[in-house]
Structures are given as structure tokens and as C-alpha cells.
C-alpha positions in Angstrom: -19.6 13.0 2.7 -16.6 15.0 4.1 -14.9 17.7 2.0 -11.6 15.8 1.9 -13.3 12.7 0.6 -15.2 14.7 -2.0 -12.0 16.4 -3.2 -10.3 12.9 -3.4 -13.1 11.6 -5.5 -13.0 14.6 -7.7 -9.2 14.2 -8.2 -9.5 10.6 -9.0 -12.3 11.2 -11.4 -10.2 13.8 -13.2 -7.3 11.3 -13.5 -9.7 8.6 -14.8 -11.1 10.9 -17.4 -7.6 11.9 -18.5 -6.6 8.3 -18.9 -9.8 7.4 -20.6 -9.4 10.0 -23.3 -5.8 9.0 -24.3 -5.6 7.9 -28.0 -4.5 4.3 -28.3 -4.5 1.7 -31.0 -7.3 -0.8 -31.4 -5.1 -3.6 -30.3 -4.0 -1.7 -27.2 -7.7 -0.9 -26.4 -8.7 -4.6 -26.8 -5.7 -5.7 -24.6 -6.6 -3.1 -21.9 -10.3 -4.0 -21.9 -9.6 -7.8 -21.7 -7.2 -7.1 -18.8 -9.8 -5.2 -17.0 -12.4 -7.9 -17.5 -9.8 -10.4 -16.1 -9.2 -8.2 -13.1 -12.9 -7.8 -12.5 -13.3 -11.6 -12.5 -10.5 -12.0 -10.0 -12.1 -9.4 -7.7 -15.4 -11.0 -8.0 -14.0 -14.4 -7.2 -11.5 -13.7 -4.4 -12.3 -10.3 -2.8 -15.3 -8.8 -1.1 -16.0 -5.8 1.1 -16.2 -2.0 0.6 -12.7 -1.5 -0.8 -13.1 -4.3 -3.4 -16.5 -2.9 -4.3 -15.1 0.6 -5.0 -12.2 -0.9 -7.0 -14.5 -3.0 -9.0 -16.6 0.0 -9.9 -13.6 2.1 -10.7 -12.2 -0.5 -13.1 -15.5 -1.0 -14.8 -16.0 2.8 -15.2 -12.6 3.1 -16.9 -13.8 0.8 -19.7 -17.2 2.6 -19.8 -15.5 6.0 -20.2 -13.1 4.7 -22.9 -16.2 3.5 -24.8 -18.0 6.8 -24.4 -15.0 8.8 -25.6 -14.6 6.6 -28.6 -18.3 6.8 -29.5 -18.4 10.6 -29.3 -15.2 11.2 -31.2 -15.0 8.4 -33.8 -18.3 6.8 -34.6 -20.8 9.4 -35.8 -21.6 9.4 -39.5 -20.3 12.5 -41.4 -22.5 15.6 -41.9 -22.4 14.8 -45.6 -24.8 11.9 -44.8 -27.6 13.8 -43.1 -29.9 10.8 -42.7 -27.1 8.7 -41.2 -25.9 11.6 -39.0 -29.4 12.2 -37.7 -30.1 8.6 -36.9 -26.6 8.1 -35.5 -27.1 11.1 -33.2 -30.3 9.7 -31.9 -28.6 6.4 -31.1 -25.7 8.2 -29.4 -28.1 10.3 -27.3 -29.8 7.1 -26.2 -26.5 5.6 -25.2 -25.4 8.7 -23.4 -28.6 8.7 -21.4 -27.9 5.2 -20.3 -24.4 6.1 -19.3 -25.7 9.1 -17.3 -28.2 6.8 -15.5 -25.4 4.4 -14.8 -23.3 7.1 -13.2 -26.2 8.4 -11.1 -27.0 4.8 -10.1 -23.4 4.3 -9.0 -23.4 7.5 -7.0 -26.7 6.6 -5.3 -25.6 3.0 -4.6 -22.0 3.8 -3.6 -22.5 2.7 0.0 -26.0 1.2 0.6 -26.9 1.6 4.3 -28.0 -1.2 6.5 -29.9 0.2 9.5 -29.6 -1.0 13.0 -32.9 -2.3 14.5 -35.2 0.4 16.0 -35.0 0.8 19.8 -37.8 -0.8 21.7 -40.0 1.6 23.5 -42.1 1.0 26.6 -45.8 1.0 26.0 -46.5 4.0 28.3 -44.2 6.1 26.1 -45.5 5.1 22.7 -47.3 7.8 20.6 -50.8 7.6 19.3 -50.9 6.1 15.8 -53.5 6.6 13.1 -53.5 4.0 10.4 -55.0 5.5 7.2 -56.2 3.0 4.5 -57.4 4.9 1.3 -59.8 2.9 -0.8 -61.8 3.5 -4.0 -63.2 0.3 -5.5 -61.5 -2.6 -3.9 -63.4 -5.7 -3.0 -64.7 -6.0 0.6 -62.7 -9.1 1.2 -59.4 -7.4 0.4 -60.3 -4.5 2.7 -61.3 -6.8 5.4 -57.9 -8.6 5.3 -56.0 -5.3 5.4 -58.1 -3.8 8.2 -58.0 -6.9 10.3 -54.2 -7.2 10.0 -53.9 -3.5 11.0 -56.1 -4.0 14.0 -54.0 -7.1 15.0 -50.7 -5.2 15.1 -48.7 -5.5 18.3 -49.4 -2.1 19.8 -51.5 -0.8 22.7 -55.1 -0.8 21.6 -55.8 2.6 23.2 -53.0 4.2 21.1 -53.9 2.6 17.8 -56.7 3.8 15.6 -57.4 2.2 12.2 -59.3 4.3 9.6 -60.8 3.2 6.3 -60.9 6.2 3.9 -63.6 5.3 1.4 -63.5 7.3 -1.8 -65.9 4.8 -3.4 -68.8 5.9 -1.2 -68.5 9.7 -1.1 -71.6 11.9 -1.1 -70.8 12.8 -4.7 -70.9 9.2 -5.8 -74.0 8.3 -3.7 -75.8 11.2 -5.4 -74.5 10.3 -8.9 -77.0 11.1 -11.7 -76.7 7.5 -12.9 -79.0 5.5 -10.6 -76.9 2.3 -11.0 -73.6 4.1 -9.9 -75.4 5.8 -7.1 -76.9 2.5 -5.8 -73.5 0.8 -6.0 -71.9 3.6 -4.0 -74.6 3.5 -1.3 -74.4 -0.3 -1.0 -70.6 -0.1 -0.8 -70.8 2.6 1.9 -73.2 0.4 4.0 -71.1 -2.7 3.6 -67.9 -1.0 4.6 -69.6 0.7 7.6 -70.8 -2.7 8.7 -67.3 -4.1 8.2 -65.6 -1.3 10.2 -68.1 -1.7 13.0 -67.4 -5.4 13.3 -63.7 -5.0 13.2 -63.5 -2.0 15.5 -62.2 0.4 12.8 -63.3 3.9 11.9 -65.1 4.5 8.6 -64.4 7.9 6.9 -65.7 9.3 3.7 -66.0 12.8 2.3 -68.3 15.0 0.2 -66.4 15.0 -3.1 -63.7 12.9 -4.9 -61.2 15.7 -5.3 -57.4 15.5 -5.7 -57.4 11.7 -5.7 -55.4 9.8 -3.1 -53.7 12.9 -1.7 -57.1 14.6 -1.3 -58.5 11.6 0.5 -55.6 11.5 2.9 -55.7 15.2 3.5 -59.4 15.1 4.2 -58.8 12.4 6.8 -56.0 14.4 8.5 -58.7 16.9 9.5 -60.3 14.3 11.6 -57.4 12.4 13.2 -55.0 13.7 15.8 -52.4 11.0 16.4 -48.7 11.8 16.5 -47.8 9.3 13.8 -49.7 8.5 10.6 -49.3 5.1 9.0 -50.4 4.8 5.3 -51.4 1.4 4.0 -52.8 0.8 0.5 -56.1 -1.1 0.5 -54.3 -4.3 -0.4 -51.2 -4.0 1.8 -51.6 -6.0 5.0 -49.1 -5.3 7.8 -47.6 -8.1 9.9 -48.1 -8.1 13.6 -44.6 -6.6 14.4 -44.8 -3.8 11.9 -45.1 -0.9 14.5 -42.7 -2.5 17.0 -40.0 -2.7 14.3 -40.4 0.9 13.1 -41.8 3.3 15.7 -38.6 3.5 17.7 -36.8 5.4 15.0 -38.9 8.5 15.8 -37.4 8.6 19.3 -33.9 8.8 17.9 -34.4 11.9 15.7 -36.8 14.7 16.3 -36.6 15.8 12.7 -37.5 12.4 11.3 -40.6 12.6 9.1 -40.6 9.2 7.4 -39.9 5.5 8.1 -40.4 3.6 4.9 -40.4 -0.2 4.6 -40.3 -2.3 1.4 -43.2 -3.4 -0.7 -43.3 -7.1 -0.9 -46.0 -8.9 -2.8 -47.6 -12.3 -2.3 -48.8 -12.7 -5.9 -46.8 -12.5 -9.1 -47.0 -9.6 -11.5 -48.2 -10.5 -15.0 -44.7 -11.0 -16.3 -43.7 -13.3 -13.4 -46.9 -15.2 -13.8 -46.6 -15.7 -17.5 -42.9 -16.7 -17.4 -43.4 -18.8 -14.3 -40.7 -17.1 -12.3 -42.5 -15.9 -9.2 -41.1 -18.3 -6.6 -37.5 -18.5 -8.0 -36.6 -15.1 -9.4 -36.4 -11.8 -7.5 -39.3 -9.6 -8.1 -38.8 -6.6 -10.4 -39.1 -4.1 -7.5 -36.5 -5.8 -5.3 -33.7 -3.9 -7.0 -35.3 -0.7 -5.9 -36.3 -1.8 -2.4 -33.3 -4.1 -1.8 -30.5 -1.9 -3.0 -31.5 1.6 -4.3 -33.6 2.7 -1.3 -30.7 1.6 1.0 -28.4 3.7 -1.2 -30.7 6.7 -1.0 -31.0 6.2 2.8 -27.2 6.7 3.0 -27.7 10.3 1.7 -31.0 11.0 3.6 -32.9 10.7 0.3 -35.0 7.6 0.9 -38.5 8.7 -0.1 -42.1 7.9 0.7 -43.5 5.1 -1.6 -47.2 5.6 -0.9 -47.8 2.7 1.5 -46.1 0.6 4.2 -44.8 3.8 5.8 -45.0 5.9 8.9 -45.0 9.7 8.8 -44.7 12.2 11.6 -47.9 14.3 11.8 -46.1 17.5 12.7 -44.1 17.3 9.5 -47.2 16.8 7.4 -48.8 19.8 9.1 -45.8 22.0 8.4 -46.0 21.1 4.7 -49.7 21.5 4.5 -50.5 17.8 4.3 -49.8 15.4 1.4 -48.7 17.1 -1.8 -51.1 16.8 -4.7 -49.7 18.6 -7.7 -48.7 15.3 -9.3 -50.4 11.9 -9.3 -47.5 10.5 -7.3 -48.2 12.3 -4.1 -45.8 10.0 -2.2 -42.5 11.1 -3.8 -43.7 14.7 -4.1 -44.5 14.9 -0.4 -41.1 13.4 0.5 -39.3 15.9 -1.8 -41.1 18.8 -0.1 -40.2 17.6 3.4 -36.6 16.8 2.6 -36.3 20.3 1.3 -37.6 21.6 4.6 -34.8 19.9 6.5 -36.7 16.8 7.7 -35.0 13.4 7.6 -36.1 9.9 6.5 -35.2 6.3 7.4 -35.5 3.2 5.2 -35.9 -0.1 7.0 -34.9 -3.0 4.7 -37.1 -5.5 6.4 -40.3 -6.9 4.8 -43.2 -6.1 7.2 -46.1 -5.6 4.9 -47.5 -7.9 2.2 -49.3 -6.5 -0.8 -50.9 -7.5 -4.0 -49.8 -6.7 -7.6 -51.9 -6.2 -10.7 -53.2 -9.5 -12.1 -53.3 -8.6 -15.8 -50.8 -7.0 -18.2 -53.2 -4.2 -19.0 -53.6 -3.2 -15.3 -49.8 -3.6 -14.8 -49.2 -1.1 -17.7 -51.9 1.2 -16.2 -50.1 1.3 -12.9 -46.7 2.0 -14.6 -48.2 4.8 -16.7 -49.4 6.5 -13.5 -46.0 6.2 -11.9 -44.3 7.4 -15.0 -46.6 10.4 -15.4 -46.3 11.3 -11.8 -42.5 11.2 -11.6 -42.2 13.3 -14.7 -44.7 15.8 -13.4 -42.5 16.3 -10.4 -39.5 16.5 -12.7 -41.1 19.3 -14.6 -43.0 21.1 -11.8 -40.8 20.4 -8.7 -37.4 19.8 -10.3 -35.0 18.6 -7.6 -32.1 20.4 -9.2 -33.9 23.7 -8.6 -35.6 22.9 -5.3 -34.2 25.0 -2.5 -33.2 23.3 0.7 -32.0 20.0 -0.7 -28.5 18.7 -0.2 -26.4 18.0 -3.4 -26.7 14.2 -3.0 -30.4 14.4 -2.2 -30.8 16.3 -5.5 -28.9 13.5 -7.4 -31.0 10.9 -5.6 -34.3 12.4 -6.7 -33.0 13.2 -10.1 -32.0 9.5 -10.6 -35.5 8.3 -9.6 -37.2 10.8 -11.9 -35.0 10.7 -14.9 -35.2 6.9 -14.9 -38.7 7.2 -16.4 -37.3 8.5 -19.7 -36.1 4.9 -20.4 -38.9 4.1 -23.0 -37.3 6.3 -25.7 -33.7 4.8 -25.4 -35.2 1.3 -25.1 -37.2 1.6 -28.3 -34.2 3.2 -30.1 -32.0 0.2 -29.2 -34.7 -2.2 -30.3 -35.2 -0.6 -33.7 -31.8 1.0 -34.6 -30.3 -2.1 -36.2 -33.1 -2.2 -38.7 -32.0 1.1 -40.2 -28.8 -0.5 -41.5 -30.2 -4.0 -42.2 -33.3 -2.8 -44.2 -32.3 0.6 -45.5 -28.4 0.6 -45.4 -28.4 3.7 -43.2 -25.0 3.8 -41.5 -25.8 5.0 -38.0 -22.5 3.7 -36.5 -19.2 4.2 -38.2 -16.9 1.3 -37.2 -15.1 -1.7 -38.4 -15.4 -5.2 -36.8 -12.1 -4.9 -34.9 -13.2 -1.6 -33.3 -16.6 -3.0 -32.5 -15.0 -5.9 -30.7 -12.4 -3.8 -28.9 -14.8 -1.1 -27.7 -18.4 -2.1 -28.0 -18.3 -5.8 -27.2 -16.0 -5.3 -24.2 -18.2 -2.4 -23.0 -21.2 -4.7 -23.1 -19.4 -7.4 -21.2 -18.1 -5.0 -18.5 -21.5 -3.3 -18.1 -23.1 -6.7 -17.7 -20.5 -7.7 -15.1 -21.0 -4.4 -13.2 -24.8 -4.8 -13.1 -24.5 -8.4 -12.0 -21.9 -7.7 -9.4 -24.0 -4.9 -7.8 -27.5 -6.3 -8.3 -27.1 -10.0 -9.0 -29.1 -11.1 -6.0 -32.1 -8.9 -6.8 -32.1 -8.8 -10.6 -31.4 -11.6 -13.1 -29.4 -10.7 -16.2 -31.4 -9.1 -19.0 -34.6 -8.9 -17.0 -34.3 -5.1 -16.8 -34.2 -4.9 -20.6 -37.3 -7.1 -20.7 -39.4 -5.0 -18.3 -38.3 -1.7 -19.9 -39.2 -2.9 -23.3 -42.6 -4.2 -22.2 -43.4 -0.9 -20.6 -41.7 1.3 -23.1 -44.1 0.4 -25.9 -46.9 2.2 -24.0 -45.1 4.7 -21.8 -43.7 6.7 -24.7 -47.1 8.2 -25.3 -47.5 8.9 -21.6 -44.2 10.8 -21.5 -45.2 13.0 -24.5 -48.6 13.8 -22.9 -46.9 15.0 -19.7 -44.6 17.3 -21.5 -47.4 18.7 -23.5 -49.7 19.2 -20.5 -47.8 18.6 -17.3 -50.7 19.4 -15.0 -53.3 17.3 -16.8 -52.7 13.7 -15.7 -55.4 12.2 -13.5 -55.1 9.5 -10.8 -56.2 6.1 -12.0 -56.6 3.3 -9.5 -54.8 0.1 -10.3 -57.2 -2.8 -10.7 -56.5 -5.8 -8.4 -58.1 -9.1 -8.0 -59.2 -9.6 -11.6 -57.0 -12.6 -12.6 -57.4 -14.3 -16.0 -59.5 -17.5 -15.7 -58.3 -18.8 -19.1 -55.1 -18.8 -21.1 -55.4 -15.7 -23.4 -53.5 -12.9 -25.1 -53.6 -9.6 -23.4 -55.6 -6.9 -25.1 -52.3 -5.0 -25.2 -50.5 -7.7 -27.1 -50.7 -6.6 -30.7 -47.8 -4.1 -30.8 -45.5 -6.8 -29.5 -46.5 -9.2 -32.3 -45.9 -6.3 -34.8 -42.5 -5.5 -33.5 -41.5 -9.2 -33.3 -42.5 -9.6 -36.9 -40.5 -6.6 -37.9 -37.4 -7.8 -36.1 -37.8 -11.3 -37.6 -37.9 -9.7 -41.0 -34.7 -7.9 -40.2 -33.1 -11.1 -39.1 -34.0 -12.8 -42.4 -32.7 -9.8 -44.4 -29.4 -9.7 -42.4 -28.8 -13.4 -43.1 -29.5 -12.8 -46.8 -27.2 -9.8 -47.0 -24.4 -11.6 -45.2 -24.5 -14.3 -47.9 -25.2 -12.1 -50.9 -23.2 -9.0 -50.1 -19.6 -9.8 -49.2 -18.7 -6.2 -48.9 -20.8 -5.6 -45.8 -20.6 -9.1 -44.4 -18.5 -8.4 -41.3 -20.5 -5.3 -40.2 -23.8 -7.0 -41.1 -22.8 -10.0 -39.0 -22.2 -7.7 -36.0 -25.4 -5.7 -36.5 -27.3 -8.9 -37.1 -26.2 -10.2 -33.7 -27.6 -7.0 -32.2 -30.9 -7.5 -34.0 -31.0 -11.1 -32.9 -30.7 -10.1 -29.3 -33.6 -7.7 -29.8 -35.5 -10.5 -31.4 -34.9 -12.7 -28.4 -36.1 -9.9 -26.1 -39.2 -9.3 -28.2 -39.8 -13.1 -28.1 -39.7 -13.2 -24.3 -42.0 -10.2 -24.3 -44.5 -12.2 -26.3 -44.5 -14.7 -23.5 -45.1 -11.8 -21.0 -48.3 -10.7 -22.8 -49.5 -14.3 -23.3 -51.4 -14.5 -20.1 -51.6 -17.8 -18.3 -54.7 -18.8 -16.3 -54.3 -18.0 -12.6 -55.0 -21.2 -10.8 -54.5 -19.6 -7.3 -57.4 -17.4 -6.4 -55.8 -16.3 -3.2 -52.1 -15.5 -2.6 -50.4 -17.9 -0.3 -47.6 -17.7 2.2 -45.5 -20.4 3.7 -45.7 -20.2 7.5 -44.6 -22.1 10.6 -47.5 -22.1 13.0 -49.1 -24.5 15.4 -52.7 -25.2 16.0 -55.4 -27.8 16.6 -58.0 -29.1 14.2 -61.3 -30.0 15.8 -63.3 -32.6 13.8 -66.3 -33.7 15.7 -65.0 -35.2 18.9 -61.4 -35.5 17.6 -58.9 -32.7 18.4 -55.7 -33.1 16.5 -52.5 -31.1 17.0 -51.4 -29.8 13.6 -48.5 -27.9 12.1 -49.7 -25.2 9.7 -47.3 -24.9 6.7 -49.1 -22.7 4.1 -52.0 -20.3 4.4 -54.1 -18.0 2.2 -57.5 -16.3 2.5 -59.0 -19.4 1.0 -57.5 -22.0 3.2 -54.3 -23.7 4.4 -52.2 -26.8 4.2 -51.4 -28.6 7.4 -50.0 -31.9 8.7 -50.3 -33.8 11.9 -47.9 -32.6 14.6 -47.0 -36.2 15.8 -47.5 -39.8 14.7 -50.3 -40.2 17.2 -52.0 -37.1 15.8 -51.6 -38.5 12.3 -53.4 -41.6 13.3 -56.2 -39.7 15.0 -56.5 -37.4 11.9 -56.7 -40.5 9.6 -59.3 -42.1 11.8 -61.5 -38.9 12.0 -64.8 -39.4 10.3 -65.8 -35.7 10.0 -64.4 -33.4 7.4 -65.9 -30.1 8.8 -64.8 -28.5 12.0 -62.7 -25.6 13.3 -59.0 -24.8 13.1 -57.7 -23.3 16.4 -54.6 -21.2 16.2 -52.0 -21.3 19.0 -51.3 -17.6 19.3 -52.3 -17.0 22.9 -52.0 -19.1 26.0 -55.7 -19.0 27.0 -57.3 -21.8 25.0 -60.8 -20.3 25.4 -59.6 -17.1 23.6 -57.7 -18.7 20.8 -58.7 -17.4 17.4 -60.4 -20.1 15.2 -61.8 -20.5 11.7 -64.5 -22.7 10.3 -62.7 -25.2 8.2 -63.3 -28.2 5.9 -60.9 -30.8 4.6 -61.0 -30.6 0.8 -58.0 -32.7 -0.1 -55.5 -35.2 1.2 -52.0 -35.3 -0.3 -50.1 -38.7 -0.7 -47.8 -37.7 2.2 -50.8 -37.2 4.5 -51.0 -33.4 4.4 -54.5 -32.0 4.5 -55.7 -29.1 2.4 -58.2 -27.1 4.3 -60.7 -24.5 3.0 -61.9 -21.6 5.2 -65.4 -20.2 5.5 -64.9 -16.5 5.9 -68.6 -15.8 6.5 -68.2 -13.1 9.2 -66.0 -10.0 9.4 -64.5 -11.3 12.6 -63.1 -14.3 10.7 -60.6 -12.0 9.1 -59.1 -11.2 12.5 -58.4 -14.9 13.0 -57.0 -15.1 9.4 -54.8 -12.0 10.1 -53.5 -13.8 13.3 -52.7 -16.9 11.3 -51.3 -15.4 8.1 -49.7 -12.1 9.3 -48.7 -13.0 12.9 -45.1 -13.8 12.1 -43.1 -11.5 9.8 -40.2 -14.0 9.5 -42.4 -15.9 7.1 -42.3 -13.0 4.7 -38.5 -12.8 5.2 -38.1 -16.4 4.3 -40.3 -16.0 1.2 -38.2 -13.1 0.1 -34.8 -14.6 0.8 -35.7 -17.8 -1.0 -36.0 -15.8 -4.3 -32.8 -13.8 -3.8 -30.4 -16.3 -5.3 -27.6 -14.9 -7.4 -27.9 -15.6 -11.1 -24.7 -15.4 -13.0 -24.3 -13.9 -16.4 -23.9 -17.2 -18.3 -26.8 -18.9 -16.5 -29.0 -15.8 -16.8 -28.2 -15.5 -20.5 -29.0 -19.2 -21.2 -32.3 -18.8 -19.3 -33.2 -15.7 -21.3 -32.3 -17.3 -24.7 -34.5 -20.3 -23.7 -37.4 -18.0 -23.0 -36.8 -16.3 -26.3 -37.2 -19.6 -28.1 -40.2 -21.2 -26.3 -42.3 -18.1 -25.4 -43.1 -17.0 -28.9 -44.4 -20.5 -29.6 -46.8 -20.3 -26.7 -47.9 -16.7 -27.6 -48.7 -17.7 -31.2 -50.6 -20.7 -30.0 -52.8 -18.3 -28.0 -53.8 -16.6 -31.2 -56.3 -19.4 -31.6 -59.5 -18.5 -29.7 -60.0 -20.9 -26.8 -63.2 -19.7 -25.1 -66.1 -17.4 -25.6 -66.2 -14.0 -24.0 -68.7 -15.3 -21.4 -66.2 -18.0 -20.3 -63.6 -15.3 -19.7 -65.6 -13.3 -17.3 -64.2 -13.2 -13.8 -66.0 -15.2 -11.0 -67.4 -13.2 -8.1 -65.2 -13.0 -5.0 -65.2 -16.2 -2.9 -66.7 -18.2 -5.8 -64.0 -20.8 -5.7 -64.4 -21.1 -2.0 -68.1 -21.6 -2.3 -67.6 -24.4 -4.7 -65.1 -26.1 -2.3 -67.5 -25.9 0.6 -70.4 -27.1 -1.5 -72.7 -24.2 -0.6 -73.2 -20.5 -1.3 -70.7 -18.3 0.5 -72.3 -15.4 2.5 -71.2 -11.9 1.3 -70.5 -8.9 3.4 -73.5 -6.9 2.2 -76.3 -5.0 4.0 -79.9 -6.2 3.6 -81.4 -4.9 0.4 -84.2 -3.2 2.3 -81.8 -1.3 4.6 -81.2 2.3 3.8 -77.6 3.4 3.2 -76.3 5.2 6.3 -75.5 8.8 6.0 -71.8 9.8 5.6 -71.7 11.2 9.2 -72.6 7.8 10.6 -69.5 5.6 11.3 -68.2 2.9 13.7 -67.2 2.2 16.3 -67.2 5.6 18.1 -68.2 9.2 17.4 -65.1 11.0 18.7 -64.2 12.0 15.1 -66.6 13.3 12.5 -66.6 12.0 9.0 -64.8 13.8 6.2 
């Protein structure tokens, strides 16, 4: 940002503050706020572009600043009421935190950057790339998919090395005092070595499990020598074009240390699953990856997110490898390298498909780790004090870290109305006219601002829902970090353990308790409105606030009432061609949907449809049209397991060999435009009215479903998860082979790995 532009913003900000602090009558305030709302609606309807965006933000901020000034100067209870003053101060502090976060968000997202495509580089000039996939306890099938997709990327094979970093088979774990744990670790090591040998990948492990993911990555750096390091989580499969779309940026900037791409998930998180929003509502992380990372990129502050990223090896060597003081080594590493003068790039194009936690408990476990890690960095590597950062880089990192204090304000907002309703504690000094002129208009303007900026990536009130669901548990995590900032340990997020029955999460009981408390408050508010005319107006206003909280708590009950997952494997809509061989019949088919368990296809032409209908066999092979040479086309053993009324066939795959995952990777991850279509189909703008109606509907029906789940439906044995591929085995009518070594085979030593010995094991 130029000095002249900065001074202009500073001058305009001073004028805005001066205007916002002018004393006016309540009627004038209401007229001003309503006029601003009307102007915002006109801008929204008839004007777009950078100038309209800046004007929209400026007008909205004027109402926000007027509200803040009024709250600070006119609404705190008097000191003569110490209980009310204390409670009112807590509420005001929570509101000021939200306003501060809003201001930081607007600074970060003032001009989100859209990058030009990376230049295409000739093969002879491309650098050597080492793909590092850290693993701890993920299932072999998940790892096979990720490794196969990485090996299938469009990149010269002599310049691409894929490494599996196995922290579940270290020498420490293989020699564990518990024989069962040691045996599992040795069996895992043997299975993964076999998998890597079959796929042409390198297996790496180390002596001890130290410093979690950062330690695992740093140990691997000692044994790889490529110019670029790609980090992929064990459940993040790259599409074929991943490197071609990203590697060119390193040729434009010698000081570039990071190219980060978005995390896009093929399965719903627990809240999306339980509210049934996955294929029609933007995912919770899309606000960050779709807008905020682009905003950070404008100020050279886009940071490493742990996976789906490329890093320059020279930069990592200068910083001493991946930072490991916190449990979020990704952001910490980026902070260190930005402070050293390195630059970053964010590519807003989905090129990697990942998996999200399947249960609410694992979802909370993941968020607890993120929260602890970001607050550790805030305390131990505070960006405001870090030398070498530019001012806007400091604000960008500060925004990302201070966001994780949200649990306290969120819980304050949820419970604050009860202080007045149940105990008559006046935490907010105001009459109904002032509440409408200031508070109600502020809420409307804030909702309009959020929807204007983020409407395509975040539905109305969904942020409040996610923050409440997490805040109930993250509050304790925040306190623990402040008490012992160096103590949090890295916990791996469980994946692939989807509920097989409708059930309540083991974390559900606090949500029932809070819902009951808010329902009690609603009943008392109605009673006091009728029985106490003196407080009727204010009680009505506070009662509405409590009712909104009750609706949010009701939707949260739906979020923790876990629905059975009917899809064992995440699926992706594709547009691929192939041939289905059934006995002597070879039918041309269009493949429309694919997962690790199978696909849906239809005959390519009418004549193919007739041939497919006449075929007597149900088992055969599906050949994928990915290369011209028919003899080398990848194929999968397949069986028809269902026929839809429109003639489409449902096919089940038999992934009995590691090489089958290479064919699956070609089919599922060969075309990144499929992921773009999936993402864009969910990015439909949801207006404030429609979003509010949807939220209210959830608030009515989801508590009914949650209370229905209180009745036990199955024994504990029935809730146990099936083994991997169990559903596929049932479809095929036979036992599915597993990627395991023979029981009599000895576990290979850590120094033995495949496919070559040019690098030693860690």
C-alpha cells in the first residue's frame, strides 16, 4: 500500500470517527441508520466493483462505529450496581472483541487477490519434487489412494519422488512394551512397505515419535534432496494437474517459499452431515479458503495450512526445517519464513481432495488442536512483536490467531440474556427506542455486511452455529494454553470412523443442558412480559435475544444428533469415458460418478445401451480412456450391483491389489475440473431473509430429532464400525483381500524400504 493511500485512509478514518461520535437524538440516529440501510440495499442491487465495495464497507462501518460509541458511553450499568456493572462490562468486552475482529477482517479482505495462472515450464527445466505424506494410524486403503494419486500427477517421473512418512511404524512403536501395540506397529510397517514397493513410492520411518508432525517432516528432510517439497496429509489426494498448476510460480520469484492451494473435502463434516447441507451449502472452511486466504495473499501473508502446498527446500533449510514449538507447525513455519523476507502465493483453485472427521467428537478434537496451536503461536511467537514482518502481515497473522478467542464471546452472548430474565441483573442500560435505533440497526447492517462480502461462501447465521458448537469445548482448551503454553501435544484427527446408526454424540449432553436452560429463560420471559408491565418492553427485547439463542442451541442439537452415514466412500461427479467388458461384450460407457467403492455409469450411445441390456455377465472390467494405447489403459475389476430406472448401472470395484489404486487415481483424480464443478455447485448466494428462514426451520425441527435420539436404538455391539472394505465385500459376495503381509513373515527392519536404496530410512 502506498504512503499516499495509507494517509488517505487514515484521514478518512479520522473523519468517520469524528462523525460517529457526534451526539444526536434517538430519532436522528434511527433516521440515519435506516437511510444507511437503504443506501446499502441500493448499492447491493445496482452497483458492483471495487469502488462500490469500498463504499459499502464505509457506510456499514459508520453505523458500526455509531453503535460502539453509544455502547461505551451510554449503556453500562452504574458503579452503584456492582453486579450489573461487572456483567455489563463482560458483555461489552465481548462485543468490542467482535468489532475488533470485524475491523481486522475488513483490513485483511479489503482487496482479495485473484492470481493469474502459473507459467507453464518445459519438462527439462522442472525442479525435482519430493512429495512428503506424513502418516500415523490411517487405514492402508486411505494411504493407497493418496500415494497412487501423488504418483499419477502430471510430472516427469524422474523428477518426482513420493515418500510415505510412517510414524505408526517407528522403531519405538515396534519395540513397545505392550506386545499387542508392538505387533500392530510391525504389521503396519510391513503392510506399508509392501504398498510402497507396489506403487513405486519410498517408505520412511524413524527411530522415535518425537515432535509430532513437524518432527516427522524434519526427519524426512534429512533423506530427500529435491528443490521443492510437497506436503500432503495422508487423506489428501492430489489431482493429476496439481504440480502443473502450481510449480511455475517458483520461476517468477526467487524468494517464494510457499504455494498454498485450498483444502476441499469430498465428505461432509459432522454438522453438514447431520443437517444434510453438504451438497447445497458452502463448507465451513470456504470462507477462509475462498476469501480470507486471497485477502491475505494481497499483503503477502497467505500462510501454510499443513497440506496441499509446495515449499521451497532452500527456505526450509534457512529456517532450520519445519517449526515445532506449537502443535500447528504449518502457520508457525510460515510466520518464521515471512519474517525472514520470503514470500508466499495462494492459488484459489481446488487441486487436492481431502477427508473431514466423520464424528462430532473427532471434529471437536481437530478444532481443539487448531485452537491450541494458534494460541501457542500467539503467546510464544506473537506477530506484533516478531521482527521482520510488514505491518499488514502482522495484522493478517493477528487476525488468524485472535479469531480463536471466539468461544468466550460466543458463550457470553448465549447466556447474557438469562442474567436479566432470571435474576433481573441489568447488564445493558437502554430503553426500547434506543435499542431499536442503535442495536437493531447495527445487527441488520452487520448481517448485510457479512452477507455482502461472504454470501457465496457462508450462509447467514452459520458462523454463529459453528462457533457455538465449538465454543462449548474450546473454552477449556484456551485456558489450558494460557496456563501452560508449551504443554499441548499433537493429537491425530480420526478419519474413516463414520457412524453406522443414528445416535447422539458422546459430546451431546452440554448442548441439551444449555438448550434446557435457554428454554427455561424463554418461559420466564413470557411470564414476566405478562405479569410485570413495568419491564414488558425491555423484557420483550431481551426475550427476542434469548429466543434467537434458543434457536441456535436447537440447531446445535441437530448438529450433535449424528445421522447414520450411508456412503462408505466419498464420491465425486466426473465426466469420463471408458469401456465396460462383460464377457464377450465391450460396451462404451460414460462414467458420471466415482468413489473408491465403485461408480455410476451409463451407455454412451443407444446401441451401447442395447448391448449393455443384453449382456448376460455382471462381472468384468472397466477400462478407462485416459491414454491412446488401448493395451495400456488402466482398468478395474468391476461388477454390476444395481440398475437404475433410467438404465444407469451402479458398479462396485474390487480393489484387491495396490496397483488397482493407480487405476482408481486415474479415474477419480485425473480431471481437476470435476472438483471445481463440485465446489462451484455449492457456492450459491443465500440472502439474509432466505438464510434466516432456513435457520429458523432447523431450530424447530432439529431439537425434535435430537430428543428422539435419546431413546436407545441399538446395542453397543451394533454401533461398532465395520472393517475397511466390509461393504464392498458384501456387494461382491465374497471376502475382500486386505493389504497385509503373511502372518508368518517377519516385519522388515526400518532400514529396508522400496523401491530403491538411494536414500536411507529416517
